[in-house]
C-alpha positions in Angstrom: -4.2 200.9 34.3 -6.7 201.3 37.2 -5.1 202.8 40.3 -4.0 200.3 42.9 -3.6 200.7 46.6 -0.1 199.2 46.3 2.5 199.5 43.7 6.0 197.9 43.3 9.2 199.2 41.8 12.1 196.7 41.5 15.5 196.1 39.9 18.3 193.6 40.3 21.1 196.2 40.3 21.1 199.6 42.1 19.5 201.4 39.2 17.5 204.2 40.8 14.4 202.5 42.2 14.6 204.4 45.5 14.4 207.7 43.6 11.6 206.3 41.4 9.6 205.1 44.4 10.0 208.5 46.1 9.1 210.4 42.9 5.8 208.5 42.4 4.7 209.3 46.0 5.9 212.9 45.7 4.4 213.7 42.3 1.1 212.2 43.3 0.8 214.9 46.0 0.9 212.3 48.8 2.1 213.8 52.2 2.7 210.6 54.1 4.7 207.5 53.5 4.3 204.2 55.4 7.7 202.7 56.2 8.4 199.3 57.5 11.6 200.6 59.1 9.5 202.6 61.6 6.2 200.7 61.2 4.4 204.0 61.0 3.4 206.9 58.6 6.0 209.5 58.2 6.2 212.8 56.2 7.4 212.5 52.7 10.9 214.0 52.5 11.2 217.0 50.2 14.5 215.8 48.7 15.7 212.1 48.9 19.3 212.7 47.7 22.2 212.0 50.0 25.9 212.6 49.2 28.2 210.4 51.2 31.8 210.8 50.1 32.4 209.4 46.7 28.9 208.0 46.4 25.5 209.5 46.1 22.0 208.0 46.3 18.4 208.8 47.1 18.4 206.9 50.4 17.0 209.8 52.4 13.7 208.1 51.3 13.0 205.2 53.7 11.7 202.7 51.0 10.2 199.3 51.9 13.0 197.1 50.7 12.5 193.4 51.2 15.0 190.8 49.9 13.5 187.7 48.3 10.0 186.3 48.0 9.4 185.2 51.6 10.5 188.6 53.0 8.3 190.3 50.4 5.2 188.3 51.6 6.0 189.2 55.2 6.4 192.9 54.4 3.1 193.2 52.5 1.3 191.5 55.5 2.5 194.4 57.6 0.8 197.1 55.6 -1.9 198.5 57.9 -4.4 199.4 55.1 -6.1 201.7 57.5 -5.5 204.9 55.6 -8.0 205.6 52.8 -6.1 208.7 51.4 -2.6 207.3 50.9 -1.2 204.3 49.2 1.7 201.9 49.8 4.7 200.8 47.9 7.6 198.3 48.0 11.0 197.9 46.4 11.8 194.2 46.5 15.2 192.9 45.4 16.6 189.4 44.9 17.3 187.3 47.9 20.6 188.3 49.6 23.6 186.1 49.0 23.9 185.1 52.7 20.3 184.0 52.8 20.8 182.0 49.5 23.8 180.2 51.1 21.8 179.4 54.2 18.9 178.0 52.2 21.3 175.8 50.1 23.3 174.7 53.1 26.5 176.3 52.0 29.2 178.2 53.8 30.2 181.6 52.4 33.6 180.2 51.4 31.9 177.7 49.1 31.0 180.4 46.6 34.7 180.9 45.6 34.0 177.6 43.6 32.5 178.6 40.2 30.0 175.7 40.3 28.8 176.7 43.8 28.5 180.4 42.8 26.5 179.4 39.8 24.2 177.4 42.0 23.6 180.4 44.3 22.9 182.7 41.3 20.4 180.3 39.8 18.6 179.9 43.2 18.5 183.6 43.6 17.2 184.2 40.1 14.4 181.5 40.5 13.3 183.0 43.8 13.2 186.5 42.3 11.2 185.2 39.3 8.7 183.4 41.5 8.3 186.6 43.6 7.7 188.8 40.6 5.1 186.3 39.2 3.4 186.1 42.6 3.1 189.9 42.8 1.6 190.2 39.4 -0.5 187.2 39.0 -1.8 186.4 42.5 -1.5 189.8 44.3 -2.3 191.9 41.3 0.2 194.5 42.4 1.4 196.6 39.4 5.2 196.4 39.1 7.7 198.7 37.4 10.9 196.8 36.5 14.0 198.9 35.9 16.3 196.9 33.6 20.1 197.1 33.4 21.5 198.2 30.0 24.4 196.1 28.9 25.7 199.1 26.9 26.9 200.6 30.2 28.5 197.5 31.8 31.0 199.8 33.6 28.2 201.2 35.8 28.6 198.0 37.9 32.3 198.7 38.5 31.6 200.8 41.6 29.3 199.7 44.3 26.5 202.2 44.8 24.5 200.5 47.6 25.9 201.1 51.0 22.9 199.5 52.8 24.8 196.3 53.8 27.7 194.0 53.1 27.3 191.1 50.8 27.4 188.5 53.6 25.9 190.3 56.5 23.6 193.2 57.5 26.7 195.2 58.6 26.9 198.6 56.8 30.1 199.2 54.9 31.9 202.3 55.7 33.7 202.7 52.4 34.2 201.1 49.0 37.3 199.5 50.5 35.1 197.4 52.8 33.1 196.1 49.9 36.1 195.4 47.7 37.9 193.6 50.5 34.9 191.4 51.3 34.5 190.4 47.7 38.2 189.6 47.3 38.1 187.4 50.4 35.0 185.6 49.2 35.8 185.0 45.6 39.6 184.9 45.4 40.8 183.5 48.8 43.4 181.2 47.2 45.0 184.1 45.2 44.9 186.4 48.2 46.6 183.8 50.4 49.2 183.0 47.8 50.3 186.6 47.2 50.3 187.3 50.9 52.5 184.2 51.6 55.0 185.7 49.1 55.0 189.1 50.8 53.2 190.7 47.9 51.1 193.1 49.9 52.0 196.5 48.7 49.5 198.7 46.8 51.0 197.9 43.4 50.7 194.2 44.3 47.1 194.5 45.2 46.4 196.4 42.0 48.0 193.7 39.9 46.2 190.9 41.8 42.9 192.7 41.1 43.8 193.1 37.5 44.3 189.4 37.1 41.3 188.3 39.2 38.6 190.7 38.3 36.2 190.1 35.3 34.9 193.6 34.7 33.2 192.7 31.5 31.2 189.7 32.7 27.5 189.9 32.3 24.9 188.9 34.9 22.5 186.0 34.9 19.8 188.6 35.3 20.6 190.6 32.2 17.9 188.9 30.1 15.3 188.9 32.9 11.9 190.5 32.3 9.2 189.9 34.9 5.9 189.0 33.2 3.2 191.6 33.4 5.6 194.4 34.6 6.1 197.8 33.1 9.6 197.5 31.7 12.0 200.5 31.8 15.5 200.8 30.6 17.7 202.3 33.3 19.4 204.8 31.0 15.9 206.1 29.9 15.0 206.5 33.6 18.3 208.3 34.4 18.5 210.7 31.5 14.9 211.1 30.2 13.5 211.1 33.7 10.6 213.5 33.3 9.0 211.6 30.4 9.7 208.1 31.8 8.2 208.9 35.2 5.2 210.6 33.6 4.6 207.4 31.6 4.9 205.3 34.8 2.5 207.6 36.6 -0.1 207.2 33.8 0.4 203.4 33.8 -0.2 203.3 37.5 -3.3 205.5 37.2 -1.8 208.4 39.3 -2.3 212.0 38.5 0.7 214.4 38.7 0.5 217.3 41.1 1.8 220.2 39.0 3.1 222.2 42.0 5.1 219.2 43.2 6.5 218.7 39.7 8.0 222.2 39.7 9.9 221.3 42.9 10.9 217.9 41.5 12.6 219.2 38.3 15.8 220.6 40.0 16.1 217.5 42.1 16.1 215.4 38.9 19.1 217.5 37.7 21.0 216.6 40.9 20.1 212.9 40.5 21.1 212.8 36.8 24.5 214.3 37.6 25.2 211.5 40.0 24.7 209.0 37.2 26.8 211.0 34.8 29.6 211.0 37.3 29.3 207.3 37.8 29.7 206.7 34.1 32.6 209.1 33.4 35.3 206.4 33.7 33.7 203.6 31.8 32.8 206.0 29.0 36.4 207.3 28.9 38.0 203.9 29.1 38.2 203.2 25.3 39.9 206.6 24.8 42.2 206.0 27.7 43.3 202.6 26.3 43.8 204.0 22.8 46.0 206.8 24.2 48.1 204.4 26.3 48.6 202.0 23.4 49.3 204.6 20.8 51.6 206.9 23.0 49.3 209.9 22.8 49.6 213.0 25.0 46.3 212.5 26.9 45.5 213.8 30.5 43.8 211.1 32.4 41.0 211.7 34.9 41.7 211.1 38.6 41.6 207.3 38.9 40.7 205.1 41.9 42.8 202.0 42.5 40.1 199.8 41.1 39.9 201.9 37.9 43.7 201.6 37.5 43.3 197.8 37.9 40.7 197.7 35.2 43.1 199.5 32.8 45.8 197.0 33.8 43.3 194.1 33.3 42.6 195.3 29.8 46.3 195.5 28.9 46.9 192.0 30.2 43.9 190.2 28.8 43.2 192.1 25.6 46.7 193.2 24.5 49.2 190.8 26.0 50.8 193.7 27.8 51.5 194.7 31.4 52.9 197.7 33.3 56.1 198.0 35.2 54.3 198.8 38.5 56.8 197.9 41.1 56.8 200.8 43.6 54.2 202.5 41.5 51.6 203.5 44.1 49.7 205.7 41.7 49.4 205.7 37.9 50.9 208.7 36.0 48.4 211.3 35.1 49.2 211.2 31.4 48.7 208.3 29.0 52.1 208.9 27.4 53.8 208.2 30.8 51.9 205.0 31.2 52.9 204.0 27.7 56.6 204.3 28.7 55.9 201.6 31.4 54.5 199.0 29.1 56.1 195.6 28.9 55.1 192.1 27.6 52.8 190.3 30.0 54.6 187.4 31.8 51.6 185.9 33.6 50.3 182.6 32.5 46.6 183.1 31.8 44.6 179.9 32.1 41.2 181.6 31.9 39.0 182.8 29.0 40.1 186.2 27.8 38.2 189.2 28.9 35.6 190.6 26.5 36.7 193.5 24.4 35.8 197.0 25.5 
């Protein structure tokens, strides 16, 4: 492909496009990056990786990150195009939920209704599809699309983007902020009912999550493929990074600066480790479930409350079992000790069973 003055990287989930955007600029030998956050050229950072508590990302790189078609148009209009040596990039994402609700004349509380939530998702998907088509067909901007791999559905179980809350531009301070917001948005009736009965302890919250969450649900975007884009599987990007990024550079028409590549390789290793860490629990879940059900002596990894709730969800919906969790603030560290707590599930389940792991 002939080199363009602008290129685009995009994904629906947080799949590594910030790191990819930085890598393309870095490997090309470019020294400056134009950021809409500061409306000026800034030096390319030497390492974009940030570790913030239990989450890591590449957000030391100030990517141009519009949400939705209209905001993408506005951002491109800001590019100064007065630098003949450097080039520009953007990382657009689907329109944020709060903007979708505004456009559809909905209140946030409306999305707790399945039909309203589906309407929001379809609106979001159509806007994103229109944006991608416009970029490729009218603006002739080459676009790299990083696709989610359904084989690693558990990657979605932990929020990786700490840029903003779902319903506002406020930055979350922890995973707890994100989980609480989603619970209040999607399960307000359940939350109110349990609180009215005084079921507010940590073991109550875990059980409510286990009943409400749908950790194996797919996304309406999972089959999405923007026309004219360079399609990349996220796992290939994460774990075969050198080859994949080299292919992308060739597709964009950019040459790789060999000295920059040598500095880039150890940073790849850091970035790949973050994704390996993110996938430890979902990859281990089948073994954990088998050990609990079959009374095996198996040491469990350190589990978060949400991960404990996912285990309890699987027991309830897939095996008709539950755990005696009253006053159990933390799961035992061995599967055999959880097996001792198993009992028949007593909840009436009026929803479709969860998919099998």
